[in-house]
Each structure stands twice: as structure tokens, then as C-alpha cells.
C-alpha positions in Angstrom: 89.4 -0.5 145.1 86.7 1.7 146.4 87.6 4.4 149.0 85.3 5.0 151.9 85.2 7.9 154.3 86.6 7.3 157.7 84.2 7.6 160.6 83.9 11.0 162.2 85.4 9.6 165.5 88.6 8.6 163.7 88.9 12.0 162.0 88.4 14.0 165.1 90.0 11.6 167.6 87.0 11.9 169.8 84.9 9.2 171.5 81.7 10.6 170.2 80.2 11.7 167.0 78.8 15.2 166.5 75.5 13.6 165.4 74.4 12.5 168.9 74.3 14.1 172.3 76.3 12.6 175.2 76.8 13.2 178.9 77.9 16.8 179.9 76.6 18.3 176.6 74.4 21.4 177.0 71.5 21.5 174.6 68.6 23.8 173.7 65.1 22.5 173.8 62.3 24.3 171.9 58.7 23.4 172.3 57.4 21.9 169.0 54.2 24.0 168.9 55.8 27.2 170.4 59.3 28.0 169.2 59.5 30.9 171.6 59.3 28.5 174.5 62.8 27.2 174.9 65.0 25.8 177.7 68.8 25.8 178.0 69.7 22.6 179.8 72.5 22.1 182.4 75.2 19.6 181.4 73.4 16.4 180.7 73.4 13.8 183.4 71.4 10.6 183.2 70.3 11.0 186.9 68.9 14.5 186.4 65.5 15.8 185.1 64.2 19.2 183.8 61.1 20.4 185.5 58.9 22.7 183.5 55.2 23.9 183.6 54.8 21.6 180.6 56.0 18.5 182.5 59.3 16.9 183.3 62.0 15.8 180.8 64.7 13.3 181.8 68.2 14.0 180.7 68.5 10.3 179.8 65.8 10.8 177.2 68.0 13.4 175.5 71.3 11.5 175.7 71.7 9.6 172.4 69.4 11.8 170.5 70.4 13.7 167.4 69.9 17.4 166.7 66.2 18.2 165.8 65.0 14.9 167.3 61.9 15.1 169.5 61.7 14.3 173.2 58.4 14.2 175.1 57.7 15.6 178.6 55.8 13.7 181.3 52.8 15.9 180.4 52.9 14.8 176.7 54.4 18.0 175.2 57.0 17.6 172.5 60.3 19.5 172.5 62.9 19.5 169.7 66.5 19.2 170.7 69.1 21.6 169.2 72.8 22.2 169.4 73.5 25.5 171.3 75.1 28.3 169.3 77.6 30.6 171.0 75.1 33.5 170.7 72.4 31.5 172.4 74.8 30.2 175.1 76.1 33.6 176.3 72.6 35.1 176.2 70.8 32.3 178.1 73.4 31.2 180.7 72.8 32.4 184.3 74.3 35.8 184.7 75.6 37.9 187.6 76.2 40.9 185.5 74.9 42.2 182.1 76.8 40.5 179.3 78.1 42.0 176.1 75.5 40.7 173.7 76.5 38.7 170.6 76.0 41.4 168.0 78.2 43.8 170.0 80.8 41.2 170.8 81.0 40.2 167.1 81.5 43.9 166.2 84.3 44.3 168.8 86.1 41.2 167.5 85.8 42.5 163.9 87.2 45.9 165.0 90.3 44.2 166.5 91.0 42.6 163.1 92.5 39.4 164.5 94.5 37.2 162.2 95.7 34.2 164.3 98.3 31.8 162.8 99.9 28.7 164.1 102.9 29.2 161.8 106.2 29.2 163.6 107.3 32.6 162.3 103.9 34.2 163.2 104.0 36.7 166.0 102.2 36.0 169.3 98.8 37.5 169.9 98.3 38.7 173.5 95.0 40.4 174.2 94.0 42.1 177.4 90.3 42.2 178.4 89.9 44.3 181.4 86.4 43.8 182.9 85.7 40.1 182.4 82.1 40.4 183.6 79.9 37.5 182.3 82.6 36.1 180.0 80.6 36.6 176.8 83.2 38.7 175.0 85.9 36.4 176.5 84.3 33.4 174.6 84.0 35.4 171.3 87.6 36.5 171.5 88.8 33.0 172.4 86.9 31.5 169.4 88.5 34.1 167.2 92.1 33.1 168.2 91.5 29.4 168.6 93.2 28.3 165.4 96.5 29.6 166.5 97.0 27.2 169.4 97.7 23.5 169.4 95.7 21.1 171.5 96.4 21.0 175.2 98.3 17.9 176.3 96.1 15.3 178.0 96.9 14.4 181.6 99.0 11.2 182.0 96.9 8.1 182.9 97.0 7.0 186.5 99.7 4.3 187.2 98.4 0.8 186.9 98.5 -1.6 189.8 101.6 -3.8 190.2 101.3 -6.7 187.7 102.4 -9.3 190.2 100.9 -8.5 193.5 98.1 -6.2 192.4 99.4 -3.5 194.7 98.7 0.1 193.8 101.5 2.3 192.5 103.8 3.9 195.0 103.3 7.5 196.1 106.6 8.4 194.5 105.6 7.1 191.0 102.2 8.8 191.3 103.8 12.1 192.2 106.3 11.8 189.4 103.5 11.3 186.9 101.7 14.4 188.2 104.9 16.4 188.0 105.3 15.4 184.3 101.7 16.4 183.5 102.2 19.8 185.2 105.5 20.4 183.4 103.9 19.5 180.0 101.0 21.8 180.7 103.3 24.7 181.7 105.4 24.2 178.6 102.2 24.1 176.4 100.9 27.4 178.0 104.3 29.1 177.3 104.1 27.9 173.6 100.7 29.3 172.9 100.6 31.6 169.9 97.5 33.4 171.1 96.2 34.1 174.6 93.5 36.2 176.2 94.4 37.8 179.5 91.1 38.6 181.1 91.0 40.4 184.4 88.2 41.4 186.8 88.3 43.2 190.1 85.7 40.8 191.6 86.7 37.2 192.4 83.1 36.2 192.3 82.5 37.5 188.8 85.8 36.1 187.6 85.1 32.6 188.9 81.6 32.7 187.4 83.0 33.8 184.0 85.6 31.0 184.1 82.7 28.6 184.7 80.7 30.0 181.7 83.7 29.8 179.4 84.5 26.2 180.5 80.9 25.2 180.0 80.7 25.8 176.3 81.2 22.7 174.3 83.2 20.9 176.9 85.6 23.8 177.4 86.5 24.0 173.7 87.9 27.5 174.0 88.8 27.6 177.7 92.5 26.8 177.3 93.1 30.0 175.3 92.2 32.2 178.3 94.1 33.1 181.5 91.8 34.5 184.2 93.1 37.1 186.7 91.6 39.0 189.6 92.7 42.5 190.4 93.3 46.0 189.0 94.1 46.3 185.3 96.9 48.8 185.8 98.3 46.8 188.7 98.3 43.6 186.6 100.2 45.3 183.8 102.8 46.5 186.2 103.2 43.1 187.8 103.4 41.5 184.3 106.3 43.9 183.3 108.1 42.8 186.5 107.4 39.1 185.9 108.8 39.4 182.4 111.7 41.5 183.6 111.1 43.9 180.8 109.5 47.3 180.1 108.8 46.4 176.5 105.2 46.3 175.2 103.7 42.9 175.0 100.0 43.4 174.2 98.8 43.4 170.6 95.3 44.4 171.5 93.3 45.5 174.5 89.7 46.0 175.4 88.6 48.0 178.5 85.1 47.8 180.0 85.7 49.6 183.3 84.0 52.4 185.4 87.0 54.7 185.2 88.6 53.8 182.0 90.6 57.0 181.7 92.6 56.1 184.8 94.1 53.0 183.1 95.0 54.5 179.7 98.6 55.3 180.5 99.3 51.8 181.9 97.6 50.1 178.9 99.5 52.3 176.4 102.8 51.3 178.0 102.0 47.6 177.4 100.5 48.0 173.9 102.7 47.5 170.9 103.0 50.1 168.2 99.9 50.4 166.1 98.1 48.0 168.5 94.3 48.5 168.9 92.7 49.6 172.1 88.9 49.6 172.3 87.1 51.1 175.3 83.4 50.5 176.0 81.4 53.1 178.0 77.7 53.6 178.5 78.0 57.4 177.9 79.7 59.4 175.1 81.0 61.8 177.8 83.2 59.0 179.2 84.8 58.7 175.8 85.4 62.4 175.9 87.1 62.0 179.3 89.5 59.5 177.8 90.4 61.8 174.9 90.9 64.7 177.4 93.2 62.5 179.5 95.2 61.5 176.4 95.8 65.1 175.4 96.5 66.3 178.9 99.1 63.6 179.7 100.4 63.2 176.1 99.6 59.5 176.1 100.7 57.9 172.8 97.2 57.0 171.7 95.0 58.5 169.0 91.3 58.1 168.5 90.7 56.2 165.3 86.9 56.1 165.5 83.9 56.4 167.8 80.9 54.1 167.4 77.5 53.9 169.0 76.1 50.5 169.8 72.4 49.9 169.2 70.0 47.7 171.1 67.6 47.2 168.2 69.7 44.5 166.5 70.3 46.7 163.4 73.4 48.7 164.4 76.8 47.6 163.2 78.3 50.6 165.1 77.0 54.0 164.3 79.9 56.5 163.6 80.2 59.6 165.8 82.3 62.6 165.1 84.3 63.1 168.3 87.3 65.5 168.1 89.3 67.9 170.3 89.2 71.2 168.2 90.1 74.8 168.5 87.0 76.8 167.7 87.3 79.4 164.9 85.9 82.2 167.2 88.3 81.6 170.1 91.4 83.5 168.8 89.2 86.6 168.2 88.1 87.0 171.8 90.2 89.8 173.3 88.1 91.0 176.2 85.0 90.2 178.3 83.0 92.8 176.3 83.9 91.2 173.0 83.2 87.8 174.4 79.7 88.9 175.4 79.1 90.3 171.9 80.3 87.1 170.4 77.8 85.1 172.4 74.9 87.3 171.5 75.7 87.2 167.8 76.2 83.5 167.8 72.6 83.1 169.1 71.3 84.9 166.1 73.2 83.0 163.6 71.4 80.6 161.3 71.8 76.9 162.2 73.7 76.3 159.0 76.3 78.9 159.8 76.7 77.6 163.4 77.2 74.1 162.1 80.1 75.2 159.9 82.1 75.9 163.0 82.4 72.1 163.6 82.8 70.8 160.1 85.7 68.9 158.6 85.7 71.1 155.5 89.4 72.0 155.0 88.4 75.4 153.8 87.3 76.3 157.3 89.8 77.7 159.9 88.9 75.0 162.5 92.0 73.0 163.4 92.7 70.0 165.5 93.8 71.0 168.9 97.2 70.2 170.3 97.8 69.3 174.0 99.6 72.5 174.8 96.8 74.8 173.5 94.4 76.0 176.2 91.5 77.1 174.1 90.1 73.9 172.8 86.7 72.1 173.0 85.1 69.0 171.7 83.0 68.2 168.7 80.6 65.4 169.9 77.7 64.4 167.6 76.4 61.6 165.4 77.8 61.8 161.9 74.6 60.9 160.1 70.9 60.7 161.0 69.4 60.4 164.5 70.8 58.8 167.5 70.0 55.2 168.2 68.6 54.5 171.6 70.7 52.7 174.2 73.6 50.3 173.7 76.7 52.3 174.7 79.7 53.6 172.9 83.0 52.2 171.6 86.2 54.3 171.3 88.7 52.7 169.0 92.3 54.0 169.7 95.6 53.1 168.1 99.0 53.1 169.7 101.6 55.4 168.1 105.3 55.6 168.9 105.5 59.3 168.1 102.7 61.2 170.0 103.4 64.4 167.9 101.6 63.0 165.0 99.0 60.2 164.4 
């Protein structure tokens, strides 16, 4: 007997095939003769039209088409229909704030080194994203952990009319069905093996980001995300109270906040041992502020690496050397006179000799500074080559149980 492949709709349990576009899909249209002229549609609705300077295109003409089929505008211009990639979606959707662009989002996800698993014995992944913004990184993170979670339970169907009199179901039976659906959803949320806690201080931005996340492929990754509005440190405190425990519960954290250093202590208290904390700042000096705060308050975090993000599409994270150090000349300064001589002599040194004072060569006397040492400064420079213009900086930290040693 010959075996035949099952239809795609039977395999996926969906009412559609991935070969055709249906209502509520979002598609990308590219002009046939000019690939740089493209349009990201709103969710397809047979009653809607797309108005362009090249003529109108009806949504009904797109519904039922397959990827790479052509549709023709009212002015006679051909457009090719494409599925929307995640990178295209987060870059082209309407924005209220600047998003984290796909290349940078992919790098951040890679640095977190996520390994989601649906296995019963696997530990739960809980990731904090403070600074939801546009929701671009939220979507990338949710896609990365999606395999760990089972499918969300479907709502129970509405009660059918009475079979004898045709009367609608009673209010009690309808309310009972809704309660069962709510209970099933609550139980499913509690059983998730991976979840993104994303928080933003602005209700407007949080609501818009939730809409962006829910709009990608019919909300494919939306159920992995819990949206919160408020202060990151305040949310962590309330979460400890809700769980009735001071034990760390976060496996990873990402902070994109104006005053990141003010939240380091709270995040460290919620981060599990060896958990990864990544902070994003536009300026390298803000990363320095975080390192200073960690040393001054003895926060159990250590800086693993510092990376510069580039806006030219070629940077996978340019390494920077950022360390708190005790300069070799500092212990020799005994008086103001000697200090003045030291400054004058340092100006006449050759560049090669000056640079030796901030080298990692173990033969030098430069040592990593300890929090209790007053005479320390910072090495802050690119490791190789010239600086890439724009982009911002990532500081990658690790949680440690014993602050005395990394």
C-alpha cells in the first residue's frame, strides 16, 4: 500500500495552509519593477484597501494568494506578495520609540545563551526585560524561548441553545464556562517553562508594544510574554512579596533604562547565581557608572565583557576593554610636588610607554582595583582598531554568590 503525506492542515491542526494568505495575515508587498518600494500591510480584511501613489490595492485581491504571487494596483502596477520576516516586521511596524534593530536583538539573544526545554526536569527560564519600548527585543526573546512552552488552551465554545425550545443557555451555565476557561488559562500560565517579564514605565508604550507582539503571525509568540507597567526595582520588590520569598527567581535580565545603575542592586537580588545581566546604554560612560556603582556598593555582579554595537550592519559586537584598575604611578605619589613632577614627566613619555600603564600584560604592576581601595581609575578603550560610529554599548555582567572573587 502506498503511503501519502497528510495535508498540512492535518499536521498543524490549523484551518489554513501556510501556502496561502488568509484574513488577519500581515504581508509585505514589493513593487515588481522596484524592489526598494515596499509596503507592510495592516491585518488583511476583505473590506479594506491599500492606497498608494501607484494606485489602490484591495485586501481581497491578496487573500487567497500564495507567497511571490502578483497583485495589480488600480493604476496597473504589479506588486509581489511576500511573507513578513521577524526582522522586517519589527523594522517596519509603526513605532512610538526607536526599536532595538534586528542585528542588535539577535546579538543580545545570542549573548544570553538561552537553551529552552519543555522537559519536565528542565528548570524554568524567567527573563526580565526592563524597558519594553517598541517590543522588538521582546519578540526576539519570545521566539527564542517558544519551544519550552506548550500551546495555550483554547477558550471553551459558547453554550449551544436549548435543544428543545431553542432558548439560549442560562447566565449561570455561561458564567461557569467562562470560569473554567479562566482557570485553565491561569493553570497554563503557571505551568510555562519559560516566560518573559517585560516592564515599561509608560502605559502608552507598553500597550503599543503588546499590540506589536500580538500582531506578528496571529500572536504566535505573544503568550510567552507578561507585560507590566511601572518601575523595574519596584516590580522586583512586589514580585518577591507575591512569591513570599527572597530567593532569586530570574535566570537572565536585560536593562534598557535611562538610569540603569539605580536598578543594579534590585536586579542582582532577583538574579540567580551565574545568571546573565545585559545592560544597554548609548554611552560608554554609562557603563562606567554601572561598574562604579557595583564596586562602591559591593553588588554581587562582575563585568564579563563590554561590546559596542554598530549601525553599519557589520558589527557583531566590538569588544572594549573596560576595567577598574589601580594605576602603577599612584602608590608612588607622596606629595603635591611629586605629583606635579609625575604629571610633567608623563607628558613627555613616548605613547608606547604610556600605553603600557593600561595593559593586561601580567609582567606589569597594574592590578585590578578592589572596592575598598581609593586610588583607582578606569581603563576605557576599544580593544582593536578604530571605533565604529553610533549604535550604543552593551555591558554583559554575571551574578556571583561570593563578591570577593569573580
